[in-house]
C-alpha positions in Angstrom: -0.1 0.0 0.1 3.0 2.4 0.6 4.3 1.7 -2.7 0.7 2.5 -4.3 0.6 5.9 -2.3 4.2 6.8 -3.5 3.0 6.2 -7.2 -0.1 8.1 -6.8 1.9 11.1 -5.3 4.5 11.0 -7.9 1.8 11.0 -10.6 0.1 13.9 -9.0 3.4 15.9 -8.7 4.2 15.2 -12.4 0.6 16.3 -13.4 1.0 19.6 -11.5 4.4 20.3 -13.2 2.7 19.8 -16.5 0.0 22.1 -15.6 2.2 24.8 -14.4 4.2 24.5 -17.6 1.1 25.3 -19.6 0.5 28.4 -17.7 -0.2 31.6 -19.7 1.6 34.9 -19.0 -0.1 38.2 -18.6 0.4 41.8 -19.9 -0.7 45.3 -19.6 -3.3 45.9 -22.3 -4.0 49.5 -21.5 -2.6 52.1 -24.0 -1.7 54.3 -21.2 -0.1 51.6 -19.1 -1.0 50.8 -15.6 -0.2 51.9 -12.1 0.7 49.3 -9.4 -1.0 50.4 -6.2 -0.2 49.4 -2.5 -3.8 48.1 -2.2 -6.8 47.2 -4.1 -8.3 50.6 -4.7 -7.9 53.9 -6.4 -7.4 55.6 -3.0 -4.2 53.4 -2.4 -0.7 55.1 -3.1 1.0 54.2 -6.5 4.1 52.2 -6.2 5.3 51.9 -9.7 4.0 52.6 -13.4 3.9 49.7 -15.9 4.1 50.5 -19.7 1.7 49.3 -22.2 2.5 45.6 -23.4 4.7 44.8 -20.4 4.5 41.3 -19.1 3.5 40.9 -15.4 3.1 37.8 -13.1 -0.3 37.4 -11.7 -0.2 36.4 -8.1 -3.9 36.7 -7.0 -7.2 37.8 -8.0 -8.4 39.7 -5.1 -11.8 40.4 -6.5 -13.5 41.1 -9.8 -12.0 44.7 -10.0 -8.5 44.2 -9.0 -5.5 41.6 -9.2 -2.2 41.2 -7.4 0.6 41.3 -9.8 4.5 41.4 -9.6 6.6 43.5 -12.1 10.2 44.1 -12.0 10.5 43.4 -8.3 7.6 45.4 -7.3 4.3 43.7 -6.0 1.0 45.4 -5.8 -2.3 45.8 -7.1 -3.6 46.6 -10.7 -7.3 47.1 -12.0 -8.2 43.9 -13.6 -9.6 45.5 -16.7 -6.0 46.7 -17.5 -4.6 43.1 -17.5 -5.1 40.5 -20.2 -3.9 36.9 -20.9 -1.1 37.0 -23.3 -2.0 34.5 -26.0 1.6 34.6 -27.6 3.8 36.6 -29.9 1.8 36.3 -33.2 -0.8 38.8 -32.1 2.1 41.4 -30.9 4.1 40.8 -34.3 1.7 41.4 -37.0 3.4 44.4 -38.4 2.8 48.3 -38.5 -0.7 47.7 -40.0 -1.9 45.9 -36.8 -0.4 48.8 -34.8 -2.0 51.4 -36.9 -5.5 49.8 -36.7 -5.1 49.6 -32.8 -4.0 53.4 -32.8 -7.0 54.5 -34.9 -9.7 52.2 -33.4 -12.7 54.3 -32.2 -14.4 54.2 -28.9 -16.8 51.7 -29.8 -14.2 49.0 -30.6 -12.4 50.0 -27.5 -15.5 49.1 -25.5 -15.9 45.6 -27.3 -12.1 44.9 -26.6 -12.4 45.9 -22.9 -15.5 43.8 -22.7 -13.7 40.7 -24.2 -10.7 41.3 -21.9 -13.0 41.4 -18.8 -14.7 38.1 -19.9 -11.1 36.4 -20.3 -10.0 37.7 -16.9 -13.0 36.7 -15.1 -12.7 33.2 -16.6 -9.1 32.5 -16.0 -8.7 31.5 -12.5 -12.0 32.5 -10.6 -13.1 29.6 -8.2 -16.8 29.0 -8.1 -17.0 25.3 -8.5 -14.2 22.6 -8.9 -14.4 19.0 -10.0 -11.6 16.4 -9.8 -10.0 13.3 -8.5 -8.9 12.2 -5.1 -6.5 9.5 -4.2 -6.4 8.0 -0.7 -9.4 7.0 1.6 -11.8 7.4 0.1 -10.4 7.5 -3.6 -12.8 8.8 -6.2 -14.6 11.8 -7.5 -14.6 15.1 -5.6 -16.8 18.2 -6.3 -16.4 21.6 -4.4 -18.8 24.5 -4.4 -17.1 27.7 -3.2 -19.0 30.6 -1.5 -16.8 33.5 -0.2 -14.4 31.8 2.4 -16.6 28.8 2.9 -17.4 25.8 0.5 -19.4 22.6 0.3 -17.3 19.5 -0.7 -18.7 16.1 -1.9 -16.7 13.0 -2.3 -17.8 9.6 -3.6 -15.4 6.7 -3.9 -14.0 3.5 -2.7 -12.8 3.2 0.9 -10.9 0.8 3.0 -12.8 -1.9 5.1 -11.9 -1.2 8.8 -11.8 -5.0 10.0 -15.3 -5.3 11.2 -16.2 -8.6 12.8 -18.5 -9.8 10.2 -18.5 -13.2 11.5 -20.2 -12.1 14.8 -22.3 -9.6 13.0 -24.1 -12.6 11.0 -26.0 -13.4 14.3 -27.0 -9.9 14.6 -29.4 -9.8 11.6 -33.0 -10.5 12.0 -33.8 -14.2 11.9 -30.2 -15.5 12.4 -29.8 -14.8 16.0 -30.4 -18.4 17.0 -26.8 -20.0 17.1 -28.3 -23.6 17.6 -30.3 -23.3 14.2 -27.8 -21.3 12.1 -24.3 -22.4 11.6 -22.0 -19.7 10.3 -19.4 -21.1 7.7 -17.7 -18.0 6.3 -18.4 -14.7 4.4 -16.9 -12.6 1.7 -17.0 -8.7 2.1 -17.0 -6.7 -1.1 -15.6 -3.2 -1.5 -16.8 -0.3 0.7 -18.4 2.8 -1.1 -18.2 6.0 0.9 -20.0 9.2 0.4 -18.8 12.5 2.2 -20.4 15.8 2.4 -18.4 18.5 4.3 -18.8 22.0 5.1 -15.5 23.9 5.0 -14.2 27.2 6.1 -11.0 28.6 4.4 -8.5 30.7 5.8 -5.3 32.5 4.0 -1.7 31.6 5.3 0.4 34.6 5.8 3.3 34.7 3.6 2.0 31.9 1.4 0.2 33.4 -1.7 -2.6 31.2 -3.0 -2.2 28.6 -0.2 -5.1 28.2 2.3 -5.9 25.9 5.2 -9.3 24.8 6.0 -11.3 22.9 8.5 -15.0 21.5 8.6 -17.3 19.0 9.5 -19.9 16.8 7.8 -21.7 13.5 7.5 -20.1 10.3 6.0 -22.2 7.2 4.8 -20.6 4.0 3.9 -21.8 0.7 2.3 -20.4 -2.6 2.2 -22.0 -5.8 0.8 -21.3 -8.9 2.7 -22.0 -12.4 1.4 -22.5 -15.2 4.0 -22.4 -19.0 3.7 -24.2 -20.8 6.6 -25.9 -24.2 7.5 -29.4 -24.6 8.5 -31.0 -28.1 9.1 -27.9 -29.7 7.7 -28.2 -27.9 4.4 -25.7 -25.1 3.1 -27.3 -21.6 2.2 -26.0 -18.3 0.9 -27.2 -14.9 1.9 -26.2 -11.3 1.2 -26.7 -8.1 3.3 -25.7 -4.5 2.9 -23.7 -3.1 5.9 -24.5 0.3 6.5 -22.4 2.8 8.6 -23.1 6.4 9.4 -21.1 8.9 11.2 -19.6 12.3 11.2 -16.4 13.6 10.0 -14.0 16.4 11.4 -11.7 17.5 8.6 -8.5 19.7 8.3 -6.6 20.3 5.0 -4.4 22.5 2.8 -5.4 23.6 -0.8 -3.2 25.5 -3.4 -5.0 27.3 -6.1 -2.7 28.2 -9.3 -3.2 31.9 -10.5 -2.7 31.2 -14.2 -4.6 28.0 -14.8 -8.0 26.9 -13.4 -6.5 24.2 -11.2 -6.1 23.6 -7.4 -4.3 20.6 -5.5 -5.3 19.7 -2.0 -4.2 17.5 1.1 -6.5 16.7 3.7 -7.2 14.2 6.6 -10.4 13.5 8.8 -11.4 11.6 11.8 -14.6 9.6 11.2 -16.7 9.2 14.3 -19.3 6.4 13.8 -22.9 6.9 15.0 -24.6 3.9 13.4 -24.0 0.8 13.4 -21.0 0.8 15.8 -21.4 4.1 18.0 -18.4 5.5 19.2 -15.7 3.9 16.9 -13.3 6.5 15.4 -11.3 5.9 12.1 -8.8 8.3 10.4 -8.8 8.9 6.7 -6.6 11.1 4.4 -6.0 11.9 0.7 -4.5 14.1 -2.0 -6.0 15.2 -5.0 -6.4 17.8 -7.9 -9.4 19.8 -9.2 -10.4 21.6 -12.3 -12.2 25.0 -11.2 -14.7 26.8 -13.3 
């Protein structure tokens, strides 16, 4: 199992390096350049001036109007409408005709270009929802809906069986509690399916851009099909049951969201406290994963 975890972790790291390599750069699209300000607002002091067409590193989208960028060693805030994704050099190297057309464009075309730029900025890395894969316990599909600094997370996947005494449980089912009539011979437990629904609260980590820690709570439901073999009246029979476990999770985790591509990675752990049908049992779970945000 440790080898499997190492393989999954190495795969995830390779995926993240590939995603980071595909990241787009950003540039200042305004013909008059842009001011880097100390904070997100026009009332904040200007730190530096960025010329038109200069490439900047996007660090964080503070809100729909302001983004945090880095330029020539200076870090500050720029109006989001002045920053656009750099699609490559072709657009910038179309010759003097292109420059002339840009210089002579009327106010109507500028409005259309600004509208297009705003749509591009709002879609590049804004987090509203995310869907992806989780590796660990449980391993499966994960979905997350963000709302400010809180979120709802749903995970559905395969989980480990936790060594329940299914031989003793056989006699707990209705109609099989008479040990003199029913003779347990063996059982086979299938894979466990787990459904987690978590409410989470996120907090920024000082000095770590785009990295947040979170905690939360929520229910978990687990299903396991168990197939029994037993004897009754000197004849052998087979019977199947669904073992249902219900409990509450306490969750902690870390999440990093890329600024230039709509992906995030996460690492979390939770304690599952069983309420039904073995009240008081506590089990630990953990996992890593990646989500596509949209």
